N, C-alpha and C positions, 0 to 999 in steps of 0.2 A: 396298289393301295388295297388294304384289307377291306373286305366287304363289311358294311355296317349291318348289325343284326336288326331284324324286325321283330319287335317284342310286343305282345299283348299282355296286359295286366288284368287279371280277374280277381275280384274281391267278393267274398261271401260274408254278409252280415248275419251271424247267427244269434240265438238268444243269449249265449254265454261268451263265445269267442268270435272274432272277426279274422278270417283267413284271407291271405292274399297269395297269389302265385304269378310268376312271370313265365310266359310260354313263348318260345322261339318258333314262329310260324313256319320256318323253313322245314322243320322236321317234327314239330309238335313236342320238342323236348322241354322239360321243366328246367328253367334257368335258376329258379329259387323259390322259396316259400317263406312266409312270415305269419305270425299269429299274435294277436293282441286281444285283451279283454274288450268286449263290446261296450261302448261308452254310453249306456242308457242315461246315466245321471250327469253326464258332462253338460256344460253350458251350451256347447255346440251340438249336443245330442249324438246320434250314431255317426254323424259326419266326422266327428273327431277320430273315431276308430277307423273309419275308411281311410282317412288321410294318414293316420299313424301307421297303419298296416302297409300302406303304399310306400311311405317314405322309408320305413324300416327295410322293406324289400329292395328298394332302389339303392339304399346305402350299403346294405349287406352284400348285394350282388354286383355292385359297381355298374349299375345300369345308367347310361347317359340319357338325359331327357330326350334327345333327338333320336334315340333308338326306339322309343315307345310310340307305337302307331295307333294304339287304342287302349282305353281303360273302360272296363265295364264292371258294374257291381250289382249283385242281388240285394234284396232288402226285405226284412220282415216288418218294416216300419208301418206300412199301410195295413197289413193284416193285424198287427198288434193294436194299432190305433182303433180299428173297428171292433176287435174283440173286447178292448178295455173301455170303449166309448170315449176315447180321448180325441174327439173331433170337434170341428167348429160348428157353431150354430149357423144355419143356412136360411137366408131370406129368399122366398120363391115369389116371382112375379108371373102369374098365370094369365093367359090371354086366349080369347076366342070371340066369335061373333055369330050372329044368326041363330039357327035352330040348335046348333051343337053346343052353345055356350053353357046351358044348364048342366049338361053331362060333363063338359070339359072342366067347368069350375070345380067339380068334385074330383075328377081324375088327375088334375094337375096340382092338387093340394095333397101332399104326401103325409101331412100331420107329422107326429113324432115317429121315427122309424126305429123299431127294436133291432139292434145289431147283434146282441147276444143276451142271454137271460139277465134282466135287470139293467142293461146298458142301452141307452137311447141316443139317437141323433135328433136334436131338437130343431124344429123349423118354425119360421114365421111366414105368413102368407098374405098376399094381396092379389086381387083379381081385377083385370081390365077388360071391359067390353070394347073391342076395337071398332065396333060399328058406330060408337058415339063420336061426334065431332069434337075435335080438340083433345082427344085422349092422350096424345103425346105430351101435351103440356102438363099433365098430371103426374107423369112418371117421376120427375125429380122429387116431388113431395112424398110419393109412395116409398121410394127408396130411402129417403130420410127417416120415414116412419119405421121401416124395417130395421135400419141401423140403430135407431133409438131403442128398439125392442131387443137388441142384442145380436142382430145378424152380423156375421163377420165376412160372409161371402154371399153373393147374389147369383141366383139362377133364373134365367129368362126362358119360359116355355110356353108354347102356343099349339093349339090344335092345328094339325096339318103344317106345323112349322118345318117338317121335313121337306115338303113340296116348295115352300116359300119362306125362307128364314128371315125375311126383311125386318119384320117386327121384333123378333128375338134379338137381332143384331142392333136395332135401334135402342132397345132397352139396355142391352149390354154396353153400348157405347156411352150412354148417359151415366150408367153406373161406374164405368171405368174412369170417366172424367172426375168423378167424386173421390177417386183414389181407393176404391174397394175392389177386391178380387171378384171376378165375374166370369161366368160361363153360360153357354146356351145349351139347351137340351139337344137341339139338332146338331150342334158342334161335337157332341159326344157320340151320338149314334144317329144313323139315318133310317132306323127301323121304325115302322108304324107301331102304335100302341102307346098312347099318350101317358098312361099311368106308369108303365114300366120305363119308358124313355125318361120321364121326369124323375122318377126314383133313382135311376142310374146316374143322371146328371147331378142330383142332390148329393148322393153318396160320394161321387167324384169331387164335388165342390167342398164337402166337409173335410177332405184330406188336404186340400190345397195349401192352407197356411203353413202347416208343419212340413209338408213335403217340399214346398218351394223354398222354405228356409234351409232345409237340409241340402237341397240342390244348389242353392246359392253359395253356401259355405263350402261344399265340396268342390264346386267349380272354381271358386276363388283360390282355394288352397292348391288345387292342381295347376292352375295357371301361374301361381306364384312360385311353384317348383321348377318352372321353365318348360313344362310339358305342354306342347301345343296340340297333341293328339285329341281326336274326338272323345268325349265323355259319354258313355252309354249306360243305360239302366236295364236290368233284366225285366222282361214282361212275364206275365203269368201264363202265357201260351207257349213259352219256351224260346221266344226270340228276344232280341234286344232292340231298344229304341234310343234315339239321342235324347239328351237331357232336356232339350227344349220341348220335345214332344211329351216327355214325362211331366213337365210343368203344366201342360194343358190337360193331360189325362192321367193323373196319378193312380186312378182306379185300375189301370192296366198292370200295375205292379203287384197286385194282390197275389199271394202264393208264389212270388218269384223265387223264393228260396228253394222249394222243391223243383221248380222249373229249371233252375240252373243245373241241378244234378242230372236231369233228363237230357239237357243240352249236351252235357259231357258224355253221356251214354251214346248219343248219336255221333258226335264229332270226334271224341277222344277214344272211346272204347270201340266205336264204329259198329254198332249192332243195327241190323235191319229189322229183326223181329225178336221181341223178347219182353220179359217182365223185369223192370228195373226196381230194385229194392234199395233205397237209401236208408241205411241203418244207423241210428244214433244210439244214445244211451237209454233214452226213455221211450222213443217211438220209432216206427218204421214207416216211411212213405213208399207206397207201391203205385207204379204207373205202367202203362202199356206203350210199347213201340210196335207199330205194324207197318210193313212196307216202307220202312225208313222214316216214319212220321209218328210223333207223339199223338196220343188221342186226347181230344179236347171236348169240353162240355160247356153248357151255359152256366155261368157263375150264379151263386146264391149266397146272400148274406142273411143269416138267421132264416126266416121263412120268406125272404124277399127275393124274388127272381130278378135278375139284372140282364141288360143287353150287353154282356161282356162274356167273352170266351176265355176259359182257363183250362190248363191241363187237368185231366181227370186223375187226381191223386187221392188214393185211399190211405188214410192214416190209421195205424193200429198201435195200441198201447203194449207192444211187445218189441223188445230190442236187446241190444247187448248188455244193458244193465238191469234188465227186469228181475225183480226179486221173487223167488218162489214162495208159495204159501205151504205151510207144513203143519200137519196134525197127526197124532197117533202113529208116528213112525213113517208117514207117507208124504211125499210131495203131492199136493192136491191141485195146485194151480201155479201159474207163473204170470206175474204182472197183475194189473197194469202199472203198479208203482215201481219206480226204479230205485236203484241204490242212492242216487243223488237226492231224490225226493224224500226217501226214507232216512237220510242221514247216515247211511251205511257205507263202508269201504269195500272195494273189491278185494277178495282174497288173493287174486292173481297179481295185484300190484301192491302187496302188503310189505314188501321188503323181505326181511328175514324173520318174520313172525313164526313162531312154532305153534302149530295148531294141534299138537298131539294130545294136549290136555284141555282143549277148548270144550265148551258146552253150548248146546242149542238154546236159544232164547226166542221169544216172540216179540214183535214190535208192531205198533200201529202207526203207519207212515203219516197219515193226515187225519184230522178229526172226522169221525164217521166211517173210517176205513175198518175192515176186519182187523182183528188183533193177532192174526196168525202168520204174519210175514216173517220169513226165516232170517234170524240173526245168529251170528256165531261170536261167542265171547271167549277170548284167550286170556289167561291170567297174566300174560306178559305185557298187556296194554289195556288202556281204558277204552280204546276204540272198539266199536262193533263192526264186524265184517259180515259178508254174505257170499253165497255162491249163485252166480248168475249164468245165463247162457254163454257168457264169455269164458268162465271157468270150465263149464261143461264141454265146450268145443275144444279148449286146450287139452282137457283130460282125454278126449277121444281122438286127439291128433288131427283135428279138422282145420286148424288155423293155417291158412295159406298166405295171408297178408297181415302184417302186424298192425296196420292202421296207425294209431297214435303211439305204439311202442310194444315191446315184447313183455311177456309175463314172466313171473318167477315160478318156474316149474316145480321147484322144491316146495314152495308154499301150496301150490295146487295139489300136488301129490299128498302133502301132509294133511290138508283139509279134507280131501276125499277119503283118506285112510281113516281119519277120525270119524267121518260120517258113516263109514262102513261099520265101525264099532258101535256107534250110537243107534243105528237103524237096522243093523243086522242084514244089510243088503250090499252087494258088490258096488264099488265106486262107479264102475262103468255103467251099471244099471241105473244108478241115481242120475248120472250125467245124461244118459239116454232118455230117461223119463222127463227131465227138464226140457230137453230139446224137442222131444216128441209133442209135449203139450204146446210148446211154442209153434211148432210146425202145423199142428192141428188148428191153431187160431188163424194162421195165414192161409191154409188150404181153401176155406170157403170163399175168401176174397179172390183168390186166383181162379176158382171155378166160376164165380160171378163175372169177373172180367173176361174170361174165356167165352162165356155165353153172350155177354153184351157186345163184344167186339168180334165175335165169330173167329176166334184165334185158332189157327191150325196147330194142334199140339205137336205135330212132327217138326214144326219150325221154331217152337218156343225155346228160348234160352233164358235162364235166370242170370241176371247181371247184378252184382253187389257193389254198392258204393257206400261211403260214410265210414267213420272210424270203427263202427261195430259190424261191418259187413261179414267178416269171417266167423263171427259168433252166431249168425243166424242163417246165412245163405247156403253154405255147403251142405249142412245137415238137411235143411228144408228141401233143397233141390233133389238130393238123393232120396229123401222120403217120398217126394212126388214123382220120382223117376224122370227127372228133367236135367239136361246138361246145364252147367253153370260156369261162370267165371267171376273173379274178383277184379275190379278195375285197378290198374296201377295208380299209385298215389290216392288210394280210395279215401283217405281222411280229408283231403282237400278237393274232392271231386266237384263240389258245387262251385268253388272258386275257379277251377279249370273250365267248367261249363260256362261261367260268366265270360271268361277270357275268349272262349271259342264260339260264343253265341253268334247266331246269324241275325242280321238286321231283318226285322219282320213287321209286316202289317197285314191286317185282315179287314177287308171291306165287305159289309153285308148290306143288301138291299132287298126290300120286299117287292118282288116282281112276279105277277101271275103270267104263266106261259112266256117266259123270257125269249125274246128274239135273239138272233145272232148278233145284232147291233147292241142289244142290251148287255150281252155277255162280253162282247169286245170292249164296250165302254167301261164296265166295272173292272175288267182285267187291266185296262190301261191305267185306271185310277190307282189300283193297288201297285202296279209297276212304278208309277211316278212317285208314289208316297215313299217307297223304300229308297229310291234313287235320291230323293230330296234329303233323306236322313243320312246319306253318305254311301249307299251301296253302289258298287261299280255296276253300270248298266249291263255289261256283258256277263255278269255273274247272276243276274236276277232270274229266278224261276217262279212262275205264277201257276197255281193250281186252282181250278174252278170246281165248285161243288154246287149241284142243284138240289135243294131241299124242297121237294114237292109238298111234303106234309105241312111245312110251315110257310110255304110260298116264298122261299128265300133263295137268293143267289149269293154265294160266298166266294170271294176271290182272296186267296192267301199268297202273298208275295214274300220271297226269301232272297236275300242277297248278301254278299260279303263286301267289306270295304275295300278289299284288294283281291286281285286274282293270284292265288297261291301258285307259285312256280315250283316245278319239280327239280329243285337243286339241292346242294349241300347233302343233307342226310337222307333225302328221299330217293329211293331206288325203285325202279319198275321191274316187274317180273317178266320172264319170257312166257310165250304162249304155252309152252310145255309145263312150266311151273304153275301157271294159272289153271291149266287143265287138272293138275294134281290137286290143287286146292278145291276145285269143284268136286272131284271124285271123293275126297275126304269128307266134304260137307254132305254129299249124298249118302256116304257110307257104302260106296260101290267101287268095284275095280274100274280103272281108267277106261278100259275098252267098252264098258257099259254106259259111259257118260258121253253124250254126243254134243259137239260144238255146233250150235245152231247158226252162229254168225258173230261177227265182231264189227265194231265201229272204229277200231283202232285203239280206243280208250276203254271200251266196255266189251265184255264177252258174255254171250248168252249160251248156257248149257242146259241140256234136257236129259232126264233119266227117269226110269221107273224105279221106285224105291218103296221100302216098307214104312208106313206111317202109323204111329201109335195114337190111339184115341182113348178117351175116358181114363186118362192117367195110367196108360199102360195096359188096360184091361182088354182092349181090342187092337189088333194089328191088321192092316189092309194094304194092298198094293195100290200105289197112286202115281200118276205121272206129274212130274214137277219141272219147273223152270227156275234157274238161278242166274242172276246177273252179277258178275264179278268184275271189278275194275282192275287196271293194270298194276295196282299196288297190292292186289290179292285180297281186297276187302269185299265181302258179300254186300251188295247194294240193294238187291231186291230178290225175293224168293217167293214163288207162288206155286201152290199145288193146284192141279186141274187146269193148267193153262197151256196154250200153244204159242209157238214163236215162229216168226217168218222174217227172213232177210229180204230187203227190197231196196232199189235205188230211190233216192229222195224224190226224183221226178215222177215216180210211179206210186208214191206212197198213198195218195188219196184213194186210188182205185183199189189197191190191195186192202186198205182199211175197210172199204165198203164190202169187199168180198168176204173178209173175215167176220164182219158184223152180220152179213147175211147167213153165214155158215153157223155162227155160234149164238144167235139170238134165241132166247127161250121165251115160251108163251105160258101165261097163267091167268088167274082170275083178274090180275091187275093189268093184263094186256102184254104187249111185247116188252121184253127186258133185254136191252142190248148188252154185249159183254163189256167188261171193264178193259180199257185199252191203255197200254203204256208204250211210249215210243223211246227208243234209244237212238240218239243222234249225237255224234261226237262224244263228249264227256257227259252229256246231259241225259237224265232219265226224266221224261216228260209224262207226268201223271194226268191222264184224261179220264180216269175211271169214275170221276164224279159227275160226268156229263150224261144226259139221259136221252139224247136223240142223235141220229147220224149227222144231221145238218150242223148241230152245235159242235160236235166232235171234229168234223172235217174243217170247219172254219177256224177253230183254234189250232188244229194241226198245221194248217197252212201258214199261220202266223209264226208258229214255233220253229218251222224249218225253212223259213223264207231266206235265211242267210246261208243255207247249206247248198253246195253245188249239186246239180241234178243227178250227177253220177256218183255222189258219195253214198256209202252204205248206211242204211237205217235198219233198225230191227223193230218189228211190231210184236208185242206180247199181248195176247187176248185171254182174259180170264172170264169164264162163264159165271154169270151171276145167278144166284138161287134165292 
């Protein structure tokens, strides 16, 4: 009997188009793609486009409903709703008693929250002194008053509700019985800080009516198609969550569009250290991957800090369709307006337009914009064209991936030849000027990210995704003297990322001087959360981070819905081939690269190599460690680290010895090294722990199922 395929469907809801892809998880091959216009104005909203793209894909690729094991989609709906102020009015029931009630009454009243310039989330507020006898009996009337004033959703929030949510849950229960959507502040986050906790819950609540409607419509359509697979939604931190969890916490979907691209960079392109640039027509999203993990930050809406973690994505108004500005025979700037916004056409996709007799004109894309944006008028058509980084990259033969399609080189050569005549400058120089200005705008962002995340420049790789990747990434990477690659199927990279997204949840608690039991408890909570959402327990990995500055413990759990088997198209490399990959990565002869040990699935190599700093200005010799799996993928690479192979039964004593050897001392006291464990196919990240006792207790849990004689590898990185 023929083996049934296991297919994941990923859907990316963009501002203009909704893309869908089908991925066979046996070998990560793309079974098919589809693209439909995003249905903003449909009665069903963007859910219509999600369903249409999915059904088009299933029909065109003859995918049977029982072959689909997961559907996941990213969405800009939450972000757009907040930016446009298209949110529900929220009724807030604040509670406190005793001495704290006066301050609490102020802190749990968010007033109207400015989401973006001129766009507000409106709130209505009532306060309850829970020390008063019979206060519970007043709740129904208060909720009725809030509804009468226009509240569409209710939030219950109480001082110290994190410690005891009983009263919040009581109010929520009464509200739900009245048939109104309700949430509690402690149900959204368990962090202290009444003002921020309430604000986070209110913003979450404001999204619920529209997001729940979309979720219901999408789920109904999926089930009517005969697909019984889990329906997942992309989170803003790069993971996915089931649709029921999204119904409770839609706020976690903010910025999930860029997050999907980063997920693809991790799982599909398989980069461990790099800068990911997702290039569209109007803007480029830039994010960092370090040690196989995307970098996250605390979210902010307008000027309002939230208790939500999102990927740190920097957006620039420079992309494949950015229009140059032109005056006095010179290209003076590029962007931020794009050809799409300016109502201009790309010369590269002009068909057979003859630009030999065209003239340069100036346009003003939007009211208030400068009037010197470059337009090109051919007498053969009424359309106005322009030359963007896309045309410039084609001119310089830098395009390595076609994205949404190939260009007309005759048109490109024709338009640059005409520009040569009009400007008295070589066409290659004009193209180089456009791309240099673009690269100079990206450069400070890269430098800032390098400083903030302490990126090792010798390990950084530029990775391009999005339909405009080849227009920006190759030149910019060469300009900054950094290696680069363009992702396969770059034009649908976000949809691929949604399909391959990992089930994720992050649990945060305010704990001063956390004990081993505290850490184990929060670790277990994160583990159980992703298993509940459908992750296979054997696939789950939990990372613990101790944030001393903010007195927080953060547990992040990642897991897959299935254990991927190495069958069909997946082939493993021989140790000799893997050694060859390591040598190439280090840029050294094989004999100068030492195998430090293997777990059977993972191989650790060490070598001394040249590392460039300050964007190539300084070169120094440094000792590095790279971890490569049996498929030849670099999973971890660290400079200034040591590796040691040890039996699982002797792991704890060897960790203690390496901690003693590599602990550094400064004004802040002892700083233990960052520890990574390789056990079987797993890389266990213990680098966020700050004491030997914490580290050893977590290490013991992580390896408890490994035989005492099995090989493990310890990698220790000195912290500075």
